[in-house]
C-alpha positions, -999 to +999 in steps of 0.1 A: +562-170+120+536-160+086+505-176+077+522-183+046+548-202+064+526-222+088+506-231+054+535-243+034+547-263+063+514-279+069+517-285+032+550-301+026+570-310+057+542-342+064+553-356+031+592-359+042+579-384+066+569-410+046+609-417+039+606-438+068+581-460+055+587-488+032+578-481-005+553-507-008+532-497+024+535-457+010+516-471-023+493-497-006+477-467+017+479-440-012+448-448-025+429-443+007+450-410+015+438-396-018+401-407-014+403-394+023+415-359+005+384-359-023+359-367+009+377-338+028+373-316-002+337-323-006+330-317+033+350-286+031+324-273+000+296-283+018+309-266+051+314-234+029+283-235+014+262-236+045+284-209+060+296-236+085+335-218+078+349-196+060+383-197+045+400-163+046+436-170+036+457-196+015+483-207-008+469-222-034+452-207-065+426-230-055+406-201-036+386-222-006+412-250+003+433-254+035+466-268+031+465-294+053+441-313+032+470-319+004+497-323+034+492-334+066+460-352+061+469-375+038+499-381+053+485-390+086+461-409+069+489-432+056+506-435+090+473-444+107+463-471+087+499-483+087+500-482+120+461-500+131+444-514+099+425-545+107+423-532+143+391-510+137+388-499+174+424-491+179+418-471+142+387-455+160+405-442+190+435-432+171+412-410+150+392-395+178+425-384+192+435-371+165+402-353+153+398-339+187+430-319+184+422-311+148+386-300+154+394-284+193+428-266+189+436-265+150+401-257+134+384-241+166+416-222+180+444-220+160+435-212+125+408-188+135+435-169+159+456-164+127+430-149+105+434-184+082+397-194+089+366-183+100+351-215+121+311-208+130+304-243+145+311-258+180+344-283+179+315-307+197+295-306+163+325-308+140+334-340+162+309-363+145+318-351+111+354-361+110+347-394+127+323-402+105+351-394+078+374-419+090+349-446+092+341-441+055+380-442+050+384-475+064+352-489+049+366-477+015+398-495+024+384-526+033+363-525-001+397-518-021+412-549-001+385-572-013+384-560-045+422-559-052+434-588-030+405-614-026+407-622-065+441-628-065+439-656-037+411-672-052+429-678-085+460-684-068+474-659-096+517-661-095+542-645-114+558-665-142+590-667-127+577-685-092+567-714-116+584-744-123+604-745-153+594-781-165+564-805-159+571-830-134+556-866-151+554-900-137+584-910-155+605-889-138+591-900-101+602-938-111+638-930-114 
């Protein structure tokens, strides 16, 4: 199997799993998934600048971005938030398991063995970075909920279709 096929698979195949999720759920979690991608891209650029890792092969015109940033990472973020949001410890345990697989097997072994990535840091040192990343995006989602949901609840905003057509008067109560 070629590296190009593997990288395109890491990009495209995970998005197909979102067809098993309701449209409203995908919309709800997509903003935190995109924030996760932006934050991971910043972490990636810092890591490249510090020589922590070097990307040797990619499929995109962006020469220093790995395909899982736009494929498996946002999709896994959506699924983890769907299944574990509002249960912080379950969320962190799930992320710890996924981050151990990511750091030790994907970044530490699989991608370097294929010549896609040079990983010049111990997985034990990169694990806290990915766990901090998970905690930050969890905080972002809590902030999003407070910004978007609480104003609606505070003012009891309802769509016009949910409001009664006529106002009830005292005369209506007498008859």
